[in-house]
N, CA, C and O atoms as a printed pandas DataFrame, in Angstrom:
     atom_number atom_name residue_name chain_id  residue_number  x_coord  y_coord  z_coord
0              1         N          MET        A               1  -16.697    0.322   10.601
1              2        CA          MET        A               1  -15.842    1.232    9.866
2              3         C          MET        A               1  -14.424    1.004   10.339
3              4         O          MET        A               1  -14.161    0.928   11.539
4              5         N          LEU        A               2  -13.506    0.896    9.379
5              6        CA          LEU        A               2  -12.104    0.644    9.677
6              7         C          LEU        A               2  -11.310    1.858   10.106
7              8         O          LEU        A               2  -11.304    2.856    9.385
8              9         N          HIS        A               3  -10.675    1.824   11.184
9             10        CA          HIS        A               3   -9.840    2.946   11.711
10            11         C          HIS        A               3   -8.286    2.521   11.664
11            12         O          HIS        A               3   -7.860    1.388   11.889
12            13         N          ILE        A               4   -7.561    3.599   11.341
13            14        CA          ILE        A               4   -6.202    3.504   11.158
14            15         C          ILE        A               4   -5.516    4.247   12.273
15            16         O          ILE        A               4   -5.786    5.427   12.497
16            17         N          LEU        A               5   -4.584    3.535   13.012
17            18        CA          LEU        A               5   -3.858    4.124   14.093
18            19         C          LEU        A               5   -2.534    4.655   13.519
19            20         O          LEU        A               5   -1.644    3.915   13.100
20            21         N          LYS        A               6   -2.474    6.000   13.534
21            22        CA          LYS        A               6   -1.249    6.629   12.957
22            23         C          LYS        A               6   -0.024    6.525   13.966
23            24         O          LYS        A               6   -0.197    6.259   15.156
24            25         N          ASN        A               7    1.091    6.731   13.467
25            26        CA          ASN        A               7    2.279    6.694   14.335
26            27         C          ASN        A               7    2.233    7.681   15.530
27            28         O          ASN        A               7    2.740    7.389   16.613
28            29         N          ASP        A               8    1.601    8.873   15.291
29            30        CA          ASP        A               8    1.602    9.783   16.357
30            31         C          ASP        A               8    0.411    9.634   17.298
31            32         O          ASP        A               8    0.214   10.488   18.162
32            33         N          GLY        A               9   -0.383    8.585   17.159
33            34        CA          GLY        A               9   -1.433    8.144   18.060
34            35         C          GLY        A               9   -2.788    8.553   17.577
35            36         O          GLY        A               9   -3.802    8.141   18.138
36            37         N          ARG        A              10   -2.825    9.337   16.571
37            38        CA          ARG        A              10   -4.126    9.838   15.972
38            39         C          ARG        A              10   -4.889    8.624   15.382
39            40         O          ARG        A              10   -4.234    7.680   14.940
40            41         N          ILE        A              11   -6.166    8.606   15.356
41            42        CA          ILE        A              11   -6.998    7.575   14.716
42            43         C          ILE        A              11   -7.688    8.260   13.453
43            44         O          ILE        A              11   -8.372    9.270   13.623
44            45         N          VAL        A              12   -7.528    7.771   12.325
45            46        CA          VAL        A              12   -8.148    8.319   11.186
46            47         C          VAL        A              12   -8.879    7.189   10.322
47            48         O          VAL        A              12   -8.627    5.998   10.504
48            49         N          SER        A              13   -9.709    7.591    9.463
49            50        CA          SER        A              13  -10.381    6.696    8.649
50            51         C          SER        A              13   -9.450    6.118    7.589
51            52         O          SER        A              13   -8.469    6.765    7.222
52            53         N          TYR        A              14   -9.736    4.905    7.084
53            54        CA          TYR        A              14   -8.968    4.251    5.998
54            55         C          TYR        A              14   -9.308    5.044    4.687
55            56         O          TYR        A              14  -10.467    5.317    4.374
56            57         N          GLN        A              15   -8.229    5.386    3.959
57            58        CA          GLN        A              15   -8.404    6.064    2.713
58            59         C          GLN        A              15   -7.758    5.286    1.584
59            60         O          GLN        A              15   -6.546    5.369    1.385
60            61         N          LEU        A              16   -8.563    4.525    0.837
61            62        CA          LEU        A              16   -8.057    3.762   -0.291
62            63         C          LEU        A              16   -7.265    4.641   -1.372
63            64         O          LEU        A              16   -6.342    4.178   -2.041
64            65         N          LYS        A              17   -7.698    5.876   -1.463
65            66        CA          LYS        A              17   -6.899    6.677   -2.501
66            67         C          LYS        A              17   -5.421    6.890   -2.201
67            68         O          LYS        A              17   -4.547    7.017   -3.059
68            69         N          ARG        A              18   -5.235    6.916   -0.809
69            70        CA          ARG        A              18   -3.826    7.241   -0.389
70            71         C          ARG        A              18   -2.906    5.955   -0.748
71            72         O          ARG        A              18   -1.815    6.094   -1.301
72            73         N          VAL        A              19   -3.408    4.759   -0.407
73            74        CA          VAL        A              19   -2.822    3.494   -0.751
74            75         C          VAL        A              19   -2.474    3.411   -2.257
75            76         O          VAL        A              19   -1.354    3.162   -2.702
76            77         N          ALA        A              20   -3.601    3.655   -2.985
77            78        CA          ALA        A              20   -3.596    3.477   -4.415
78            79         C          ALA        A              20   -2.580    4.500   -5.040
79            80         O          ALA        A              20   -1.912    4.167   -6.018
80            81         N          ARG        A              21   -2.472    5.669   -4.507
81            82        CA          ARG        A              21   -1.499    6.621   -5.039
82            83         C          ARG        A              21   -0.137    6.295   -4.811
83            84         O          ARG        A              21    0.704    6.429   -5.701
84            85         N          SER        A              22    0.190    5.791   -3.450
85            86        CA          SER        A              22    1.506    5.447   -3.192
86            87         C          SER        A              22    1.995    4.236   -4.035
87            88         O          SER        A              22    3.157    4.201   -4.440
88            89         N          VAL        A              23    1.139    3.283   -4.289
89            90        CA          VAL        A              23    1.556    2.120   -5.139
90            91         C          VAL        A              23    1.756    2.680   -6.552
91            92         O          VAL        A              23    2.765    2.347   -7.173
92            93         N          THR        A              24    0.885    3.483   -7.081
93            94        CA          THR        A              24    1.001    3.998   -8.354
94            95         C          THR        A              24    2.338    4.730   -8.597
95            96         O          THR        A              24    3.040    4.497   -9.581
96            97         N          LEU        A              25    2.652    5.639   -7.631
97            98        CA          LEU        A              25    3.895    6.359   -7.753
98            99         C          LEU        A              25    5.101    5.411   -7.705
99           100         O          LEU        A              25    6.083    5.544   -8.435
100          101         N          SER        A              26    4.958    4.488   -6.829
101          102        CA          SER        A              26    6.089    3.457   -6.880
102          103         C          SER        A              26    6.290    2.721   -8.208
103          104         O          SER        A              26    7.411    2.505   -8.668
104          105         N          CYS        A              27    5.164    2.352   -8.793
105          106        CA          CYS        A              27    5.223    1.558  -10.036
106          107         C          CYS        A              27    5.683    2.629  -11.138
107          108         O          CYS        A              27    6.529    2.283  -11.962
108          109         N          GLN        A              28    5.202    3.785  -11.167
109          110        CA          GLN        A              28    5.718    4.782  -12.111
110          111         C          GLN        A              28    7.292    4.949  -11.935
111          112         O          GLN        A              28    8.040    4.911  -12.911
112          113         N          ALA        A              29    7.696    5.113  -10.790
113          114        CA          ALA        A              29    9.147    5.355  -10.501
114          115         C          ALA        A              29    9.888    4.071  -10.989
115          116         O          ALA        A              29   11.021    4.186  -11.457
116          117         N          ALA        A              30    9.363    3.007  -10.907
117          118        CA          ALA        A              30    9.967    1.664  -11.342
118          119         C          ALA        A              30    9.811    1.538  -12.924
119          120         O          ALA        A              30   10.158    0.508  -13.502
120          121         N          GLU        A              31    9.328    2.520  -13.527
121          122        CA          GLU        A              31    9.057    2.537  -15.018
122          123         C          GLU        A              31    8.245    1.391  -15.522
123          124         O          GLU        A              31    8.560    0.817  -16.564
124          125         N          LEU        A              32    7.189    1.038  -14.796
125          126        CA          LEU        A              32    6.262    0.043  -15.303
126          127         C          LEU        A              32    5.326    0.610  -16.386
127          128         O          LEU        A              32    4.986    1.789  -16.288
128          129         N          GLU        A              33    4.931   -0.061  -17.302
129          130        CA          GLU        A              33    3.945    0.349  -18.252
130          131         C          GLU        A              33    2.636    0.651  -17.524
131          132         O          GLU        A              33    2.353    0.118  -16.451
132          133         N          THR        A              34    1.918    1.453  -18.097
133          134        CA          THR        A              34    0.555    1.870  -17.564
134          135         C          THR        A              34   -0.319    0.718  -17.258
135          136         O          THR        A              34   -0.927    0.684  -16.189
136          137         N          SER        A              35   -0.412   -0.179  -18.090
137          138        CA          SER        A              35   -1.226   -1.382  -17.841
138          139         C          SER        A              35   -0.753   -2.150  -16.662
139          140         O          SER        A              35   -1.524   -2.597  -15.812
140          141         N          GLN        A              36    0.664   -2.304  -16.632
141          142        CA          GLN        A              36    1.217   -3.005  -15.489
142          143         C          GLN        A              36    0.959   -2.293  -14.177
143          144         O          GLN        A              36    0.750   -2.945  -13.153
144          145         N          THR        A              37    0.970   -1.016  -14.185
145          146        CA          THR        A              37    0.762   -0.175  -13.030
146          147         C          THR        A              37   -0.664   -0.433  -12.578
147          148         O          THR        A              37   -0.900   -0.706  -11.401
148          149         N          THR        A              38   -1.670   -0.345  -13.549
149          150        CA          THR        A              38   -3.011   -0.504  -13.170
150          151         C          THR        A              38   -3.307   -1.859  -12.654
151          152         O          THR        A              38   -4.108   -1.971  -11.726
152          153         N          ASP        A              39   -2.705   -2.954  -13.195
153          154        CA          ASP        A              39   -2.957   -4.225  -12.696
154          155         C          ASP        A              39   -2.322   -4.424  -11.319
155          156         O          ASP        A              39   -2.882   -5.104  -10.459
156          157         N          THR        A              40   -1.173   -3.836  -11.127
157          158        CA          THR        A              40   -0.506   -3.947   -9.799
158          159         C          THR        A              40   -1.325   -3.267   -8.686
159          160         O          THR        A              40   -1.507   -3.776   -7.580
160          161         N          VAL        A              41   -1.777   -2.136   -9.056
161          162        CA          VAL        A              41   -2.586   -1.242   -8.020
162          163         C          VAL        A              41   -3.849   -2.160   -7.642
163          164         O          VAL        A              41   -4.167   -2.333   -6.466
164          165         N          LYS        A              42   -4.531   -2.723   -8.688
165          166        CA          LYS        A              42   -5.653   -3.549   -8.466
166          167         C          LYS        A              42   -5.396   -4.745   -7.592
167          168         O          LYS        A              42   -6.167   -5.044   -6.679
168          169         N          ASN        A              43   -4.320   -5.422   -7.872
169          170        CA          ASN        A              43   -3.878   -6.522   -7.118
170          171         C          ASN        A              43   -3.466   -6.220   -5.681
171          172         O          ASN        A              43   -3.801   -6.982   -4.774
172          173         N          VAL        A              44   -2.780   -5.174   -5.470
173          174        CA          VAL        A              44   -2.406   -4.717   -4.127
174          175         C          VAL        A              44   -3.684   -4.416   -3.369
175          176         O          VAL        A              44   -3.856   -4.886   -2.245
176          177         N          ILE        A              45   -4.586   -3.642   -3.959
177          178        CA          ILE        A              45   -5.860   -3.264   -3.238
178          179         C          ILE        A              45   -6.678   -4.479   -2.862
179          180         O          ILE        A              45   -7.223   -4.586   -1.764
180          181         N          ALA        A              46   -6.741   -5.397   -3.824
181          182        CA          ALA        A              46   -7.595   -6.574   -3.561
182          183         C          ALA        A              46   -7.008   -7.407   -2.439
183          184         O          ALA        A              46   -7.732   -7.925   -1.588
184          185         N          SER        A              47   -5.704   -7.528   -2.446
185          186        CA          SER        A              47   -4.949   -8.350   -1.471
186          187         C          SER        A              47   -5.145   -7.608   -0.067
187          188         O          SER        A              47   -5.420   -8.263    0.939
188          189         N          LEU        A              48   -5.006   -6.332   -0.037
189          190        CA          LEU        A              48   -5.112   -5.514    1.227
190          191         C          LEU        A              48   -6.518   -5.623    1.806
191          192         O          LEU        A              48   -6.729   -5.785    3.008
192          193         N          HIS        A              49   -7.490   -5.521    0.849
193          194        CA          HIS        A              49   -8.884   -5.585    1.336
194          195         C          HIS        A              49   -9.240   -7.000    1.964
195          196         O          HIS        A              49   -9.988   -7.161    2.928
196          197         N          ALA        A              50   -8.627   -7.930    1.308
197          198        CA          ALA        A              50   -8.967   -9.272    1.748
198          199         C          ALA        A              50   -8.267   -9.479    3.220
199          200         O          ALA        A              50   -8.818  -10.184    4.066
200          201         N          TRP        A              51   -7.139   -8.884    3.445
201          202        CA          TRP        A              51   -6.408   -8.962    4.688
202          203         C          TRP        A              51   -7.194   -8.066    5.721
203          204         O          TRP        A              51   -7.270   -8.416    6.898
204          205         N          LEU        A              52   -7.746   -6.964    5.285
205          206        CA          LEU        A              52   -8.506   -6.018    6.188
206          207         C          LEU        A              52   -9.774   -6.541    6.665
207          208         O          LEU        A              52  -10.322   -6.122    7.685
208          209         N          LYS        A              53  -10.268   -7.520    5.869
209          210        CA          LYS        A              53  -11.671   -8.016    6.149
210          211         C          LYS        A              53  -11.858   -8.385    7.618
211          212         O          LYS        A              53  -11.050   -9.124    8.181
212          213         N          ASN        A              54  -12.854   -7.905    8.201
213          214        CA          ASN        A              54  -13.172   -8.307    9.602
214          215         C          ASN        A              54  -12.218   -7.542   10.628
215          216         O          ASN        A              54  -12.302   -7.832   11.821
216          217         N          LYS        A              55  -11.369   -6.632   10.223
217          218        CA          LYS        A              55  -10.559   -5.843   11.183
218          219         C          LYS        A              55  -11.245   -4.486   11.386
219          220         O          LYS        A              55  -11.833   -3.898   10.479
220          221         N          GLU        A              56  -11.131   -4.047   12.602
221          222        CA          GLU        A              56  -11.796   -2.698   12.972
222          223         C          GLU        A              56  -10.701   -1.648   13.126
223          224         O          GLU        A              56  -10.974   -0.463   12.937
224          225         N          GLU        A              57   -9.484   -2.034   13.458
225          226        CA          GLU        A              57   -8.444   -1.051   13.648
226          227         C          GLU        A              57   -7.090   -1.746   13.297
227          228         O          GLU        A              57   -6.823   -2.878   13.700
228          229         N          VAL        A              58   -6.284   -1.027   12.552
229          230        CA          VAL        A              58   -4.983   -1.451   12.265
230          231         C          VAL        A              58   -3.994   -0.253   12.260
231          232         O          VAL        A              58   -4.436    0.896   12.279
232          233         N          THR        A              59   -2.730   -0.492   12.235
233          234        CA          THR        A              59   -1.762    0.631   12.240
234          235         C          THR        A              59   -1.334    0.945   10.778
235          236         O          THR        A              59   -1.509    0.121    9.881
236          237         N          THR        A              60   -0.797    2.098   10.576
237          238        CA          THR        A              60   -0.264    2.384    9.276
238          239         C          THR        A              60    0.903    1.419    8.938
239          240         O          THR        A              60    1.068    1.082    7.766
240          241         N          SER        A              61    1.674    0.986    9.868
241          242        CA          SER        A              61    2.723   -0.005    9.642
242          243         C          SER        A              61    2.199   -1.306    9.234
243          244         O          SER        A              61    2.841   -1.988    8.435
244          245         N          ASP        A              62    1.054   -1.717    9.730
245          246        CA          ASP        A              62    0.375   -2.932    9.371
246          247         C          ASP        A              62    0.014   -2.876    7.804
247          248         O          ASP        A              62    0.249   -3.825    7.055
248          249         N          ILE        A              63   -0.555   -1.725    7.399
249          250        CA          ILE        A              63   -1.017   -1.483    6.079
250          251         C          ILE        A              63    0.252   -1.590    5.144
251          252         O          ILE        A              63    0.279   -2.346    4.173
252          253         N          ARG        A              64    1.305   -0.766    5.517
253          254        CA          ARG        A              64    2.541   -0.720    4.746
254          255         C          ARG        A              64    3.131   -2.138    4.576
255          256         O          ARG        A              64    3.565   -2.492    3.479
256          257         N          SER        A              65    3.149   -2.901    5.587
257          258        CA          SER        A              65    3.677   -4.304    5.525
258          259         C          SER        A              65    2.921   -5.190    4.551
259          260         O          SER        A              65    3.512   -5.967    3.802
260          261         N          GLN        A              66    1.596   -5.057    4.579
261          262        CA          GLN        A              66    0.813   -5.833    3.696
262          263         C          GLN        A              66    0.926   -5.431    2.309
263          264         O          GLN        A              66    0.928   -6.306    1.442
264          265         N          VAL        A              67    1.028   -4.095    1.972
265          266        CA          VAL        A              67    1.232   -3.620    0.692
266          267         C          VAL        A              67    2.645   -4.082    0.143
267          268         O          VAL        A              67    2.798   -4.524   -0.996
268          269         N          LEU        A              68    3.635   -3.937    1.047
269          270        CA          LEU        A              68    4.990   -4.399    0.686
270          271         C          LEU        A              68    5.084   -5.825    0.334
271          272         O          LEU        A              68    5.798   -6.193   -0.599
272          273         N          LYS        A              69    4.360   -6.674    1.076
273          274        CA          LYS        A              69    4.422   -8.114    0.880
274          275         C          LYS        A              69    3.820   -8.480   -0.488
275          276         O          LYS        A              69    4.356   -9.313   -1.219
276          277         N          THR        A              70    2.658   -7.815   -0.818
277          278        CA          THR        A              70    2.123   -8.080   -2.205
278          279         C          THR        A              70    3.028   -7.496   -3.349
279          280         O          THR        A              70    3.251   -8.170   -4.354
280          281         N          LEU        A              71    3.525   -6.284   -3.193
281          282        CA          LEU        A              71    4.427   -5.722   -4.166
282          283         C          LEU        A              71    5.713   -6.516   -4.286
283          284         O          LEU        A              71    6.258   -6.620   -5.385
284          285         N          THR        A              72    6.191   -7.048   -3.258
285          286        CA          THR        A              72    7.474   -7.776   -3.348
286          287         C          THR        A              72    7.215   -9.031   -4.160
287          288         O          THR        A              72    8.130   -9.416   -4.888
288          289         N          SER        A              73    6.151   -9.674   -4.128
289          290        CA          SER        A              73    5.827  -10.856   -4.820
290          291         C          SER        A              73    5.421  -10.700   -6.298
291          292         O          SER        A              73    5.491  -11.605   -7.129
292          293         N          THR        A              74    4.968   -9.382   -6.540
293          294        CA          THR        A              74    4.428   -9.147   -7.935
294          295         C          THR        A              74    5.275   -8.198   -8.772
295          296         O          THR        A              74    5.424   -8.368   -9.982
296          297         N          GLN        A              75    5.809   -7.223   -8.112
297          298        CA          GLN        A              75    6.744   -6.168   -8.687
298          299         C          GLN        A              75    7.854   -5.782   -7.785
299          300         O          GLN        A              75    7.848   -4.714   -7.173
300          301         N          PRO        A              76    8.831   -6.677   -7.705
301          302        CA          PRO        A              76    9.901   -6.411   -6.761
302          303         C          PRO        A              76   10.599   -5.067   -6.847
303          304         O          PRO        A              76   10.971   -4.492   -5.824
304          305         N          GLN        A              77   10.783   -4.554   -8.077
305          306        CA          GLN        A              77   11.439   -3.213   -8.292
306          307         C          GLN        A              77   10.593   -2.051   -7.592
307          308         O          GLN        A              77   11.092   -1.161   -6.904
308          309         N          ALA        A              78    9.252   -2.197   -7.872
309          310        CA          ALA        A              78    8.326   -1.192   -7.295
310          311         C          ALA        A              78    8.391   -1.370   -5.720
311          312         O          ALA        A              78    8.357   -0.382   -4.986
312          313         N          ALA        A              79    8.480   -2.604   -5.247
313          314        CA          ALA        A              79    8.519   -2.771   -3.764
314          315         C          ALA        A              79    9.727   -2.150   -3.202
315          316         O          ALA        A              79    9.637   -1.577   -2.117
316          317         N          VAL        A              80   10.815   -2.204   -3.807
317          318        CA          VAL        A              80   12.048   -1.529   -3.264
318          319         C          VAL        A              80   11.814    0.038   -3.234
319          320         O          VAL        A              80   12.245    0.724   -2.307
320          321         N          ILE        A              81   11.179    0.511   -4.194
321          322        CA          ILE        A              81   10.924    2.015   -4.303
322          323         C          ILE        A              81    9.899    2.335   -3.273
323          324         O          ILE        A              81   10.070    3.322   -2.558
324          325         N          TYR        A              82    8.849    1.582   -3.140
325          326        CA          TYR        A              82    7.837    1.794   -2.072
326          327         C          TYR        A              82    8.442    1.869   -0.636
327          328         O          TYR        A              82    8.137    2.764    0.152
328          329         N          GLU        A              83    9.287    0.904   -0.361
329          330        CA          GLU        A              83    9.936    0.806    0.850
330          331         C          GLU        A              83   10.899    1.956    1.108
331          332         O          GLU        A              83   10.964    2.495    2.213
332          333         N          SER        A              84   11.651    2.325    0.066
333          334        CA          SER        A              84   12.618    3.442    0.197
334          335         C          SER        A              84   11.875    4.720    0.378
335          336         O          SER        A              84   12.391    5.607    1.058
336          337         N          ALA        A              85   10.674    4.895   -0.188
337          338        CA          ALA        A              85    9.915    6.097    0.098
338          339         C          ALA        A              85    9.497    6.239    1.511
339          340         O          ALA        A              85    9.437    7.371    1.991
340          341         N          ARG        A              86    9.196    5.178    2.240
341          342        CA          ARG        A              86    8.906    5.225    3.632
342          343         C          ARG        A              86   10.038    5.655    4.409
343          344         O          ARG        A              86    9.853    6.471    5.313
344          345         N          ASN        A              87   11.256    5.179    4.152
345          346        CA          ASN        A              87   12.391    5.517    4.842
346          347         C          ASN        A              87   12.776    6.945    4.691
347          348         O          ASN        A              87   13.473    7.493    5.546
348          349         N          LEU        A              88   12.340    7.577    3.616
349          350        CA          LEU        A              88   12.635    9.024    3.438
350          351         C          LEU        A              88   11.628    9.983    4.267
351          352         O          LEU        A              88   11.878   11.169    4.480
352          353         N          GLU        A              89   10.509    9.350    4.689
353          354        CA          GLU        A              89    9.457   10.257    5.425
354          355         C          GLU        A              89    9.936   10.679    6.781
355          356         O          GLU        A              89    9.229   11.395    7.490
């Protein structure tokens, strides 16, 4: 089972829904069409899961970096929004 090390030191289970939601919201804010948003979310999740394969524990920063890497190469405008949202937290 994959564990996520949060910034405050807590360890939580990986939640695919949270990643998918943040990518979806970033794509929507970038005004992508629904089909582009769906494809982007699928692409990001597939890439993230390939990266997570054989890992037992990662940090939230690791996950954000991997998501941002994929978004930057596929939907740069959504990547800027995704990164900006993190800076607002």
